[in-house]
C-alpha positions in Angstrom: 85.3 93.2 122.4 88.0 90.7 121.2 90.8 93.1 122.0 89.3 96.1 120.3 89.8 99.6 121.6 86.8 101.9 122.2 87.6 105.4 121.0 84.2 107.1 121.6 80.8 107.4 120.0 79.6 108.2 116.5 76.1 109.7 116.5 75.5 107.7 119.7 76.9 104.5 118.3 79.9 103.0 120.2 83.0 103.2 117.9 85.8 100.6 118.3 89.2 100.1 116.5 90.9 96.7 116.3 94.7 96.9 116.9 95.3 95.5 113.4 93.8 98.8 112.0 96.9 100.7 113.2 99.2 98.4 111.2 97.1 99.0 108.1 97.0 102.7 108.8 100.8 102.8 108.9 101.1 100.7 105.7 98.6 102.9 103.8 100.3 106.1 105.0 103.7 104.9 103.9 102.4 103.6 100.6 100.6 106.9 99.6 103.4 109.1 101.0 105.9 107.2 98.8 103.6 107.5 95.8 103.2 111.2 96.3 107.0 111.7 96.7 107.6 109.8 93.4 104.8 111.7 91.6 105.8 115.1 93.0 109.5 115.3 93.7 109.3 118.8 94.9 107.5 117.7 98.1 109.6 117.4 101.2 109.6 114.1 103.0 107.7 115.4 106.0 105.0 117.0 103.9 104.6 113.8 101.8 104.3 111.8 105.0 101.7 114.2 106.3 99.7 114.1 103.1 100.0 110.3 103.1 98.6 110.2 106.6 95.7 112.6 105.6 94.9 110.3 102.6 94.9 107.2 104.8 92.6 108.9 107.4 90.2 110.0 104.6 90.1 106.5 103.2 89.3 105.1 106.6 86.7 107.9 107.0 85.1 106.5 103.9 84.9 103.1 105.5 83.2 104.6 108.5 80.8 106.5 106.3 80.0 103.2 104.6 79.2 101.5 107.9 77.2 104.5 109.0 75.1 104.1 105.9 74.1 100.6 107.1 73.6 101.8 110.7 71.3 104.7 109.9 69.0 102.6 107.8 69.0 100.0 110.6 68.1 102.6 113.2 65.3 103.8 110.9 63.9 100.3 111.1 64.1 100.3 114.9 67.1 98.0 115.0 69.7 99.0 117.5 73.4 99.3 116.4 75.6 97.9 119.1 78.9 99.2 117.7 80.9 100.1 114.6 84.4 98.5 114.5 87.3 99.2 112.2 89.6 96.2 111.6 92.1 95.0 109.0 89.6 94.2 106.3 87.6 97.4 106.7 84.6 98.0 109.0 81.7 96.2 110.6 78.4 97.5 111.9 77.2 95.2 114.7 73.4 95.2 114.6 71.2 94.1 117.4 69.1 91.8 115.2 68.2 91.0 111.6 65.4 92.9 109.7 62.0 91.4 110.0 61.4 91.6 106.2 63.5 90.9 103.1 62.9 94.5 102.0 64.3 95.8 105.2 67.3 93.5 105.0 67.9 94.6 101.4 67.9 98.3 102.2 70.3 97.9 105.2 72.7 95.9 103.0 72.7 98.2 100.0 72.9 101.4 102.1 76.7 101.0 102.6 77.6 100.6 98.9 75.3 103.5 98.0 77.1 105.8 100.4 80.4 104.8 98.9 79.2 105.4 95.4 77.8 108.8 96.6 81.2 109.7 98.0 82.9 108.7 94.8 80.6 110.9 92.8 81.0 113.9 95.2 84.8 113.7 95.2 84.9 113.3 91.4 82.7 116.3 90.9 84.9 118.3 93.3 88.0 117.3 91.3 86.5 118.2 88.0 84.7 121.5 88.9 87.4 123.0 91.1 90.9 124.3 90.3 92.6 121.8 92.6 95.8 120.5 91.2 99.0 118.9 92.3 99.1 116.6 95.3 95.6 117.6 96.4 94.1 116.6 93.0 96.0 113.3 93.3 94.5 112.7 96.8 91.0 113.4 95.4 91.6 110.9 92.6 92.7 108.2 95.1 89.7 109.0 97.3 87.2 108.7 94.5 88.7 105.4 93.1 88.9 103.8 96.6 85.3 104.6 97.3 84.3 103.1 94.0 86.4 100.0 94.7 84.9 99.8 98.2 81.4 99.8 96.7 82.1 97.3 94.0 84.0 94.9 96.2 81.2 94.9 98.8 78.7 94.2 96.1 80.2 90.8 95.4 77.2 88.5 95.9 78.5 86.4 98.7 78.3 86.5 102.5 79.7 88.2 104.6 79.9 91.0 102.1 77.0 93.5 101.5 76.3 91.8 98.1 75.8 88.6 100.0 73.3 90.2 102.2 71.5 91.7 99.2 71.5 88.2 97.6 70.2 86.7 100.9 67.3 89.3 100.9 66.4 88.4 97.3 66.4 84.7 98.0 64.4 85.3 101.1 61.8 87.3 99.1 61.5 84.6 96.5 61.4 81.6 98.8 59.8 83.2 101.8 62.5 81.5 103.9 65.3 83.7 105.4 67.5 80.7 106.2 67.5 79.6 102.6 68.7 83.0 101.7 71.6 82.9 104.2 72.5 79.3 103.1 72.6 80.2 99.4 74.5 83.5 99.9 77.0 81.7 102.2 77.7 79.1 99.5 78.3 81.8 97.0 80.6 83.5 99.5 82.6 80.3 99.9 83.0 80.1 96.1 84.4 83.6 95.9 86.6 82.8 98.9 88.2 79.8 97.0 88.6 81.9 93.9 90.4 84.6 95.9 92.7 82.0 97.5 93.5 80.5 94.1 94.2 83.9 92.6 96.8 84.4 95.4 98.3 80.9 95.4 98.8 80.4 91.6 101.1 83.4 91.0 103.0 82.5 94.2 103.5 78.8 93.3 104.2 79.2 89.6 105.9 82.6 89.4 107.1 83.2 92.9 105.0 86.5 92.9 103.6 88.0 96.0 101.5 90.5 94.0 98.2 88.8 95.0 99.1 87.7 98.5 96.4 90.0 99.8 93.8 87.9 97.9 94.8 85.0 100.1 93.8 86.9 103.3 90.6 88.0 101.7 89.8 84.5 100.6 90.3 83.0 104.0 88.2 85.8 105.5 85.4 85.0 103.1 85.6 81.3 103.7 85.6 81.5 107.5 82.8 84.1 107.7 80.6 82.5 105.0 81.0 79.2 106.8 80.0 80.7 110.1 77.0 82.4 108.5 75.8 79.1 107.0 76.3 77.3 110.3 74.4 79.9 112.2 71.6 79.8 109.6 71.2 76.0 110.2 71.0 76.6 113.9 68.4 79.3 113.4 66.3 77.1 111.1 66.4 74.2 113.6 65.3 76.4 116.4 62.8 78.5 114.5 59.4 78.5 116.2 60.6 77.0 119.4 60.2 78.9 122.7 61.8 78.6 126.1 59.0 76.5 127.4 59.8 73.8 124.7 63.2 73.0 126.3 62.2 73.1 130.0 63.7 70.2 131.9 61.3 67.6 132.9 61.0 67.2 136.7 62.8 70.5 137.2 64.2 71.0 140.7 61.3 73.0 142.1 60.4 73.1 145.8 57.8 74.9 147.9 58.9 77.8 150.1 56.8 76.2 153.0 58.9 73.0 153.1 60.9 72.5 156.2 64.6 71.8 155.6 64.1 68.3 156.8 61.3 67.7 154.3 63.5 69.3 151.6 66.4 67.0 152.4 64.3 63.8 152.7 61.9 64.4 149.7 64.1 66.2 147.2 67.8 65.8 147.7 67.6 62.0 148.1 65.7 61.7 144.9 67.5 64.4 142.9 71.0 63.9 144.0 72.6 65.6 141.0 70.9 68.9 141.5 72.7 71.4 143.7 70.4 74.4 143.1 66.6 74.4 143.5 64.0 76.9 142.5 61.5 78.0 145.2 57.8 78.8 144.6 55.1 80.1 146.8 51.6 78.6 147.2 50.5 80.2 143.9 53.4 78.6 142.0 55.2 81.9 141.5 59.0 82.0 141.6 60.2 83.6 144.8 63.8 82.5 145.1 66.4 79.7 145.0 68.3 77.6 147.4 71.5 75.6 147.1 72.9 72.7 149.0 75.5 75.0 150.4 72.7 77.2 151.8 71.3 74.1 153.5 74.6 73.3 155.2 74.7 76.7 156.9 71.9 75.5 159.2 72.6 72.9 161.9 70.8 69.6 161.2 69.1 69.9 164.6 67.3 73.0 163.3 66.1 71.5 160.0 62.7 70.5 161.3 61.6 73.9 162.5 63.4 75.9 159.7 61.6 76.5 156.4 63.1 76.8 153.0 61.9 80.4 152.6 64.1 81.4 155.5 67.3 80.5 153.7 66.4 81.0 150.1 68.0 83.8 148.0 66.2 86.0 145.4 66.6 85.2 141.7 67.7 88.1 139.6 65.3 89.1 136.8 68.2 88.7 134.4 68.3 85.0 135.3 64.7 84.4 134.1 63.0 84.3 130.8 59.3 84.3 129.7 57.9 80.9 128.6 56.9 82.2 125.2 60.3 83.9 124.5 62.0 82.8 121.3 64.6 80.1 121.9 67.0 82.1 119.7 66.7 85.0 122.1 67.3 82.7 125.0 70.5 81.4 123.5 71.8 85.0 123.0 70.9 85.7 126.7 72.8 82.6 127.9 75.9 83.6 125.8 75.9 87.3 126.8 75.6 86.6 130.5 77.7 83.4 130.5 75.0 81.4 132.2 74.4 77.6 132.1 70.7 77.7 133.0 67.7 80.1 133.3 64.4 79.9 135.1 61.4 79.9 132.8 58.3 81.7 134.0 54.9 82.6 132.6 53.6 86.2 132.2 51.9 86.0 135.7 55.2 84.9 137.3 54.2 81.3 137.7 57.3 79.1 137.4 57.4 76.6 134.5 60.8 75.1 135.2 64.5 75.3 134.5 66.1 75.6 131.0 69.7 74.4 130.7 72.2 75.3 128.0 73.2 71.6 127.8 69.6 70.7 126.7 69.8 73.2 123.9 73.1 71.7 122.7 71.6 68.2 122.8 68.7 69.5 120.8 71.0 71.0 118.1 73.0 67.8 117.9 69.8 65.8 117.4 70.2 63.9 120.6 67.3 63.0 123.0 67.4 65.6 125.8 68.6 64.0 129.0 68.4 65.5 132.5 70.4 64.9 135.6 67.3 63.9 137.6 
């Protein structure tokens, strides 16, 4: 997963850490240990460092709790959580799919900030109602303020932040179109991204101050991810309602299992010279296998007349087929996950419809007429 390190499972959810997280952990530990040493001079250097590390781990634990809030609500809606990842900008819960309703999307989005606000309240109450003092009281204060900041920052109404997902859900509810929600929230996210970049650049250029340099990183993060969200929404809208059957290649390379290799060579290869792999069907039109030109070459040409295609064909894995009524968006995800360039499209009864090529989907997205090699 892009260089991340799997460290185990959290409530059955795979948990990953990006290497950049260790750098942030070190910086946060150093920062808080230095602050505690300055605030409490009686602390030894080793104890201050230990307390700083404990503070950093509690803060990252708060980020994990925030992501678990999203995850548990998603699981309640029947949406699988593929992973939770900690990285330089916080955390990310990778969900299997979007909610089916704007209300579902709203509750998943707001769950994280609500958890952070709840933690802020609990820690504040602990600090007020207990006799904790000294460094531990300072740590509780930091923990409360960071959870409050985590909630408020994520409520900024622009993608990819939680506030952007909340805004997306509201626009979806009003317009009835989820893609308009993503598009609008993405534009708002880009605006906040530019504002963050400006707040980092202006002090740097005019005053030589690096005080807001972190805003630059956040701004670029918002711009990139908001742009990606908008682009993905446009793709989704263009493909909405289309199924695998809608992009099947005309005159797909399909042959009968009963053909002799001589008939196969004469009737198909001469007319479909660019195809190197052919799908094989039985008399009922059901997919039974596939054959390639390399398979054909394993048989001496003198034996082509008496050898049938079914004798040299190979089985087609179920993972290389899709149902004809399957959403084209789901097909794209399957192609990407399995690194495939084409899939066989079949009906519920196993009858072969044809071949679906990744190149045809790309041409469709680019607005070009779909061309085929044969």
